[in-house]
Structures are given as C-alpha cells and as structure tokens.
N, C-alpha and C positions, 0 to 999 in steps of 0.2 A: 818758627812761628808757634806761639802757644795756642794750641787748638782749643783749650777750654775757654780762652779769651775770645777767639775769633768766632767760634761756632754760634753762640747766642747772638752776637752782633750781626753775623751774616744771615741768620734765620730771621731776625727782626726786619732787615731790609727786604728779605725774600717775601715775607707775608704782606708787607705794605705794597711792594710792586705787584704781587699777585693780585691783590685787591683792586689795583688800578686797571688791570687788563682782563681778568677772568670773566667779568660780566659781559665782555664783548660777544662771547659765544652763547650768552643766555638771553639775548635780546628777544628772540621770539617766544621762548618759554616763559620769561618774566611777564612780558606784555600780555600774553594769553592768560596766564594764571591770575594776574592782578587786574586785568581789565583795563590796561593802559595802552599807550602807543609806543612805537619804536623811539619816537622823539622824546617821550617821557623817560624812557630808560637811559637814553643818551644824556639827557639833562642830569639825571642822578649820577651817572658816571663822571661827567664833567664837574659836577658840584663837589664830589669827593676830592678830585684832584685840585680843585680851586681852594677848598677849605685848607688842604695841606699847604698849598703855596702861600695863602694869605696869612697863615699862622705860624709858618716855619721860622720866620725871623724872630718874632716874640718868643717862640719855643726855644730857639737857640740861646737867647739871652737869659731865659729862666734857668738854663742848665748851669751857668756861672753862679747864679744867686742861690739855687737850692741843691745843687750837686748833680752830677751826671747820672749816677745810679738811681737816685730817687726819681728823677724826671723820667728815666727809662722805665721804671716799674710802674709809675703812675700812668704813663702813656700806654703801656701794655694793658693795664687793667681797664682803662677807658676804651681801648680798641676792642678788647675781648667782650665787653658789654655790648658794644655796637654790633659785633658779629652775631651775638646771640639775638639781639632785637631784630637784625636783618633776617635771620633764619626763620623767625616766627611771624614776620610782617604780614598783616592781612591786606595791606594795600600799598600803593606806591608811596604815599605820604610817610608811613611808618618805615618803609624800606629806605627812603631818602634820609630820614632821621637817624636810623641805625648806621647805614653805610656812609652816607655823605657827611653827616655831622659828627656822630660819635667816633667812627673810625677815622675820619679826617682829623678831628682834634687829637685823638690818640696818637696818630702818626706824627703830627706836628710836635708833639711832646717827646716821642721816643726816638725819632730819627736823628735830631742833632746830637744827642749823647752818643749814638753809635759812632759817628764820625769823629767826635771829640776824643772818645776813648781810644779809637784806633790811632789817632794822631799822637796822643801823649804816651801811649803804651809801646809804640814802635818808633824808635828815635832816628834811625837811618833811613835813607831814601829806598834802599832795596827791600828791607824788611817791611817798611810801611807800604811799598808798592805791592808786596805779597799779601799783606793784610787787606789793603783796599781792593786788590784783585779778587780776593775770596769774597769780600762783601759785595763788590759791584757784580761779580759773577752771579751770586745768588739774587741780587736785585735784578740783573738782566734776565736771568732764568725765570724769575717770578713774573716779569713783564712779558717775556717772549713765550714761556711755557704756560702762562696763566690760561690762555684760550684752550690749550690741550688738556691740561689737568682739569680745568673747570668744565670743559666739554665732556670728558670721561665721567666726572662726578654727576653732572647733570643728566647724562644719558643712562647711567646705571642706577642712580638714585633719584635726585631732583636738584634743581638749582639751589634749594634751601640747604642741602647738605654741603654745598661749597662754602657757605658761611660757617656751618658747624665745623668744617675742616679748619678754617682760619682760627676759630676759637680754640681748638685743640692745639694747634701750632703755637698760639700765644701762651697757653698754659705751660707747654713744654719750655718755651723761652724763659718764662718767669722762674721755673724750677732750675734751669741752667744758669740764670743770672745771679742766684743767691750767693755764689762764691766769687763773683766778679769784683775786681778791686778798682776803686776810683782814686787815682794818685793825687788829684787836685782837690784842695779843700773848698767847701762851699763858702759863699760870701753872702749870708742873709741880709746884710745891711746895704748891699749894693742897690742903688735906686733903680726903678723900673720906669721907662718912658711910656706911660700909658697913652698919652696923646699920639706919639709916633706909632705905637702899635695899632691904634684905632685908624689913623690915617692911612697907613700902609695897607691894612686889610681892606679898608673900604675902597681904596684906589684900585687894587688888584682885582677885587670883586667886580667893580664896574667895568673894567676893561674886558674881562672874560665874559661877562653877561652881554656886553655889546657884541662880541663875536657870535655868541649864540643867537642874539636877536636879529642878526643880519640875515638869517635864513627866512625871516617872516616880515620884517619891517626895517628898511634901511634907514629911514628917518630917525626912528628910535635908537637904532644901533649907533649911528653917528653921534647922537646927543649923549648916550651913555658913554661912548668912548672919549669924547671931549671932556665930559665930567670926570671920568676916571683919571685921565691925564692931569687935569687941574688938581684933583685931590693928591695925586702922587707928587705934583710940584709942591703943594703945601707941605707934604711929608718931608721932602728934602729940605725945604726952607726951615721947618721946625727943628731939624737936626742941629742947626747953627745955634739955637737958643736953649736947647734942652740941657739940664744940669748933667745928666747921664744919658746921651742920646741912644736910641734903640740900635743904631748902626753908626759907627765912627765914619765921618766923612773921609778920613784918611784912606779907608779901604777903596773908595771910588777914585782916589787920586793914583792908585797903583795900576799902571797900564796892563801889566801881566794878569792881575786879578780880574780886571774888567774883560779882557779878551778870554781868559779861562772860563769866566761865568758865561759869557756869550756862547762858547762852544758847548758847555754843559746844557744850556737852555735849548739849543738847536738839536743836540743829540736826542733828548728826551721828546722834544716836539715831533721829530721825525719817527722815532721808534713807536711812540704811542699813537701818532697819527696814522702810520702805515697799518699797525695792528687793528685799529678801529675800522679803517677804510676796507681792508681785505675781509675782516670778519663780517662787517655789515653787508658788503657786496655779496659775499658767498651765501649769506642766510636770506637776505631780502630779495636779491635779484636772481640768484641761482637756485635758491631753495634748499641749500644744504642744512643738515642738522648740526647740533653743537659739537659732537665728537668728530664729524667730518671736517668741520671748520677748524677745530683744534689741530687735527692731523695735517691739514693743509699748511698750517703756520709752523710746523715742526722744524723745517730746514733753517729757519731764522734762529730758533732755539739752539740747534746743533752748532751753527756758526758762532753764535755769541758765546756759548759754553767753551768752545775750543780756544778762542782768543782770550777771554777773560781769565781763564785759568793759567794762561801763559804770561800773565802781567808781569811777574817777577823777572822772568827771563827777558822779556821785551825791554823793561826798564833798565836792565843791566847792559843791553847791547845797543839800544837805540835811544835817541833823545825823546823827551816828552813831546816836543813840537812835531817831530817826524811821525810819531805814532798817531797824533791827532789828525795830521794832514792825511796819512795813509787811510785812516778810518773814514774820513769824509769821502775820499776818492772811492773806496770800496762800496760805500753806501750809495753814492751817486750812480755807480755802475750797476748796482743791484736794482735801483729804481728804474733805470733804463731798461734792464731786462724784463722787469715787471710790465713796463709799458709795451714791450715787444712780445708779451704773452709767454715769456720764459719764466714761469712763476717759481719753480723749485730752485733753479740756480739764482734767480734774483733775490729771493728771500734769504738764501744761504749767504750770498754776498753781503746783504744788508746786516745779517747777524754777525758776520766776520768784521764788517766795518764798525758797527756800534761797539762790539766787544773790544776791538783794538783801541778805541779812543776813550771809553768811559773812565778807566782808571787813571790814565795820565792827566785828563782834565781835572779830576778831583784832586790828584796829587799836587798839581800846580797851585790850585787855590788854597787847599788846606795847609800846604807847607809855608805859605806866605801870610798866614793869619795873625802872627804876632802872639802876645800873651792872652788875648781874649778868644780862646779857641771856640767857645760856644757862639760868639758873634759871627765869625766867619763860617762856621758850620751851618748856622741858621740861614745866613744869606745864600750859601752854596746850594743847600737843599731846597730853599724857597725858589730859587731861580730854576732849578732842575724840575721841580713839581709844577711851576708855572709854565714850563715847556710842555710837560705832559698834558696839563689842562688846555693849553693853547692848541696843541696838536689835535686833541680829541674834539675841541670846539670847532676848529677850522674844518676838520674832516667831516664832522656831523653836519655843520652848516652847508658845506658844498653838496653833500649827499641829499640833504633835505630840499635844497634849492633846485638842483638838477637830477631828479631821480632817473635811474636807469643806467645803461652802459656808459653813457658819456660822463657821468658823475665820477666814475672810477678813474678815468683818464685825467679829468680836471683836478681831482684831489691829489693824485700821485704827481702831477706836474707842479702843483703848488708846493708840495713837500720837497720836491727836487729843488725848486727855487730857494726854499728855506735852507736846504743843505749846502747850496752854493754860498750863502751868507756865512754859515759856519766855517766852510773851507777858507773863505777870505779872512775871517778872524784868526784861524790857525796859522795862515801864512804870515800874519802880522806879529805873531809870537816871536820873542827873541831867539836867535839861533844858538846862543850860548846855553850851557846846561843849566836847568832850573832845579835847584835842590833846597834843602831845608835852610 
C-alpha cells in the first residue's frame, strides 16, 4: 500500500470523524463559557452531522465534475476556516456557523474524494480493503477517541484549543495532498441536478429536525417528519425526469448496495449514539469532567483500532457478509454488557464490533459503484453521516425527554433495537463472495 497516498486520505477522514464526536465531552465547558444550554450544544453537534449528510450526495457528484483533488483541497480549506471561526466564537451562534455550517460543508466536499481516490487507486479487493481499513480505522479512531483527545485538550488548555488542533491537522493534510495523483479526468461539462440537490438536502434536514423536535413537541415533530418524507419522495420522483440525475436510480435497484448502505447507516448511528449517550450521562448525571469522560470511552477506541487495522487480513480470510454479521453480534453483546453495568468490557466489545464491520460495508458499496465513483461515494458517505446525525439526535432527544438514570437505559435499548435492524440487513446479504 502506498503510504503517501493513504496517509492524507486517512487523516482527512480522522479529522472529520473527530469533529463529530470530540464536542461530546465539552458539553459542560462550552455551555458554561458561551452561556447556553446542554441542548444548545447538542443541536450544534447534530447540525454539523446533518449538514454533512444533506450535502454529501451533491458533494460526491461535484467530484466527477471538477475533479477529486480539487474538491478535496477546496473542502479542506472551507473546513479549516470553519475550525478557526469555531475556535474564536464569542457565542453559540458563531460556533454553530463555524462548526456546523462551514465544517459541515467542508466535510461534504472533501470526504467523497477520499473514497473515490481509494477506490480507483487500489484495484484488487485485498489492497483496497487494506486502504479502506486504514481510512476507516482513522475515521473510527477519530469518532471513538475524539472524546479522549478532546477531553485532554479541553482539560489542559480549553475547548477552543480543540478547534485549533483541527485547523493544524487540516493544514498538514493540505501539505501532504500536494503530491496526490488523481487518475480520473474531471468532466466540467457534466450537468448538475440542482433541483435534486435542493430536494434531497431539504428532505434530510426536515427528518433530522423532526427527531430533535420530538424532545419538546411531538405534534411539531410528526409534522416535520411527514413533510421531510414528502420532500424525499419528490426527490426520488425528480430523478426520473432529470437530464443528469443527482443519483442514478439504478443504484437503488441493486439489492446488495441497498443492504450495504443500510448496514453503514446503522453502524454510525450506533457508534455516535452510544458515544453521545455515555458522554452526556457521565457529565450531566455523574458530574465527570472532560478528561474523565474521554478516558471512560477509551476501551471502545482500543477495540475499534485493533479490528480496523486488521481489515486486510480479515478480507483475505473471511467473506464481507460474515464480517458484518460478526460486527453487529459483537456490538449487540457490548450494549448488553453496558446495560448490565459492565462498562469497560461493553465498550471494548462495541469497538471490536464496529471496527470489524466498517470496512467490509464500505467495500461492498464502493466496489459496486460502476463508472460514476463520485456518485456512489457521495451516497455512501451521506448515508453514513445521516446515521451519525440520527444517532446523536435520537440519543439527545431521549436524554432531554427522560432526564436521569432511566434515560441511559432507554437510549441504549433504542440503540440495541437499531443494531438488530443492521444485523437483519447483514443476514440478507448474499453468501457468495462480493468483489470488484
């Protein structure tokens, strides 16, 4: 595996995943410093994940039109500006603009090229699994270790320094990306489905906002959810008439892609949901500080790191389907242990489970994308980030609706139910080997 190719791609995934989880341990510090509430910080976190999810499909499409490397660099630049704005934010509004909007838009532009480049630069299943394993490992580490790293930075310096850290990592990635090769030519004349992009973004936004609203007003939440589903239906109908649709309907006729996307969605929903639930519970209910909370979540990071870095060996010895099934089984067992108050082993098994299945799910979807690599990459990342946003929104809504010890059990039980859906999807994947 060419290290100089994989390192900047893996670091790009790391910093974006880190941004999605490191704020979980800063809830008390940010709310106190900026004069806001825990719910206000949770909305900011969820909005960041939502912007990523809503714009990832258009971002993936733009990679084919303007080139992978160019979109990667533009995305990094926008993200870096957002990190700086967040670091100096005087209030929650400016923080939301820098973190949720600018960093969210930057991520939507830079992440699809990461997966397209990994797909086209590594041709056989084994080498691609190794590349995806490194990228997903860094993404998983960013998500799982984000609370620990963020907690250490917050305790030693301040929560603002965590955003300065992100800006420095982005600068390093830009320097490393200068020598990166883009083997696919850009197609600037390719039409862009503006109507489809607007409808998909609006529909996804309404659905996630509906989940957030459920904690305060069920009538409003149901209305927003119905409206979101209606807009998404219009989006799918618009794909039939668009000259160059944002997403090819053929993708959704592929049973393997649909099942693979569902497993990706649930994986990130569970990972980010558990991270938020545990972090919020420890700080708000138990009164732990940022670094204590980060250390508490470390077993999940260790488990995820062990399995993610073994992706190449797993791909060589086991089918993609069996790895995904095993991953959900380990994750369910881990949630069960958390519910039984065995936190260390429970988090470790969750890390083992998520790390085992992240790479094969991505491999299945990316390998069946056909010639439009940016399209499938955008869909894949959008579904994953929608899972992250959904997991955080569901967890936050439950914690806001049922404060106290009972909310912890309710949230974890809900996430276990979601995990069962992912396991069912994995069992429906074909038994035959899935390759390029």
